[in-house]
C-alpha positions as CSV (number, residue, x, y, z in Angstrom):
1,M,39.1,-22.3,-24.2
2,K,37.2,-21.8,-27.5
3,F,33.3,-21.9,-27.8
4,D,30.8,-22.5,-30.9
5,E,28.2,-20.2,-32.2
6,G,25.8,-21.3,-29.3
7,G,28.3,-20.6,-26.9
8,Y,28.8,-24.3,-26.0
9,P,32.9,-24.9,-25.2
10,T,34.6,-27.1,-28.0
11,S,37.8,-27.5,-26.6
12,G,39.6,-27.3,-23.3
13,Y,39.2,-28.6,-20.0
14,F,35.8,-28.4,-19.3
15,Y,34.9,-30.1,-23.0
16,T,37.5,-32.9,-22.2
17,L,35.8,-33.4,-19.0
18,F,32.3,-33.7,-20.6
19,G,32.7,-33.8,-23.9
20,S,29.1,-33.5,-25.9
21,F,27.6,-34.0,-22.0
22,A,27.8,-30.4,-21.6
23,I,25.7,-29.3,-24.5
24,Q,22.8,-31.9,-23.0
25,L,22.8,-30.5,-19.7
26,D,22.5,-27.0,-20.9
27,D,19.7,-27.8,-23.5
28,I,17.8,-29.4,-20.5
29,S,18.3,-26.5,-18.1
30,R,17.0,-24.2,-21.3
31,R,14.4,-26.2,-21.8
32,W,13.0,-26.5,-18.1
33,H,13.6,-22.6,-17.7
34,S,11.7,-21.6,-21.0
35,S,8.7,-24.2,-19.8
36,A,8.6,-22.3,-16.4
37,M,8.6,-18.7,-18.2
38,S,5.8,-19.5,-20.5
39,R,3.4,-20.8,-17.2
40,R,4.0,-17.1,-15.6
41,K,3.2,-15.2,-19.1
42,G,0.3,-17.6,-19.3
43,T,-1.2,-15.9,-15.7
44,P,-2.3,-12.3,-15.3
45,P,0.1,-9.9,-13.1
46,K,-0.8,-10.2,-9.2
47,L,-2.9,-6.7,-8.4
48,T,-1.3,-4.8,-5.7
49,K,-3.5,-4.2,-2.5
50,K,-4.0,-0.5,-3.5
51,E,-4.8,-1.8,-7.0
52,R,-7.6,-4.5,-5.7
53,K,-8.8,-1.8,-3.4
54,A,-9.4,0.7,-5.9
55,L,-11.0,-2.1,-8.3
56,A,-13.5,-2.4,-5.4
57,G,-14.4,0.8,-4.9
58,T,-13.5,1.5,-1.2
59,S,-11.5,4.6,-0.3
60,G,-8.9,3.6,1.4
61,G,-8.7,6.5,4.0
62,G,-11.2,9.0,5.3
63,H,-14.2,9.7,6.6
64,D,-17.6,8.0,6.3
65,H,-19.5,11.7,6.1
66,E,-22.8,9.9,7.7
67,H,-21.2,9.0,11.0
68,I,-18.6,11.6,12.3
69,H,-17.8,11.7,15.8
70,C,-15.8,14.5,17.7
71,V,-11.9,13.4,17.7
72,A,-11.5,15.3,21.5
73,C,-14.8,13.9,23.3
74,G,-16.4,11.5,21.2
75,V,-19.7,12.9,20.5
76,H,-21.8,12.0,17.6
77,L,-21.4,14.8,15.2
78,H,-23.8,15.7,11.9
79,Q,-23.4,17.2,8.9
80,E,-25.7,19.9,9.3
81,Q,-23.5,21.3,12.5
82,F,-20.3,22.2,10.2
83,S,-22.6,24.4,7.7
84,A,-25.0,25.7,10.4
85,T,-25.2,29.5,11.6
86,P,-23.5,29.7,14.2
87,S,-21.7,26.1,13.4
88,T,-21.5,24.0,16.4
89,A,-18.8,21.5,14.9
90,R,-15.9,22.2,12.9
91,W,-13.2,20.3,10.9
92,V,-9.5,20.4,12.2
93,T,-6.9,19.6,9.9
94,C,-3.3,18.3,10.7
95,Q,-0.1,19.2,9.0
96,H,0.0,16.4,6.3
97,G,-3.6,17.0,5.1
98,S,-6.1,14.7,7.2
99,R,-9.2,16.2,8.2
100,F,-10.7,15.6,11.8
101,A,-14.0,16.6,13.2
102,A,-14.6,18.6,16.6
103,C,-17.3,20.2,18.5
104,D,-17.1,24.0,18.5
105,G,-16.1,23.8,22.6
106,C,-13.6,21.1,21.8
107,V,-11.4,23.0,19.2
108,P,-8.5,23.6,21.3
109,E,-8.2,19.9,22.9
110,A,-8.5,18.7,18.8
111,K,-5.3,21.1,18.0
112,R,-3.8,20.0,20.9
113,L,-4.1,16.0,20.0
114,L,-3.5,16.8,16.3
115,D,0.0,18.9,17.2
116,E,0.8,15.5,19.2
117,H,0.3,13.9,16.4
118,D,2.1,15.5,14.0
119,R,4.9,15.9,16.1
120,T,5.7,12.2,17.1
121,G,4.0,10.5,13.9
122,R,1.8,8.3,16.0
123,P,-2.1,8.3,15.3
124,V,-4.7,10.6,17.1
125,D,-5.3,9.8,20.2
126,A,-8.9,10.0,19.9
127,A,-11.3,9.9,22.5
128,P,-13.8,6.6,21.9
129,A,-16.8,7.3,20.6
130,F,-20.2,7.5,22.6
131,H,-24.2,8.4,21.2
């Protein structure tokens, strides 16, 4: 089969069956395809969820440091409790770096919960918050 410079058949079985009709079909499909592409070029690309959150200014993950609860017992903690002398609250960190608050008396239980979280990969089984 022979082809011209545009890639269209000029001889062979396909050309004998369809003749110049093959060229018309190809031109129509190219025209349709190019118009579909131009529509996509005019619209801006869709942002990912992470990009939309970054533009909105939400932090995604992390603590609201104005309202903290102990991961083991659920009691409300104030930011001053972490820096007081002696401190009555501590930050406990899991293996991948997330920080969780714990009362001074609940630190062993909080570490047990975080060890379970690290071992299983499930979310921390935190106590329900109360005031």
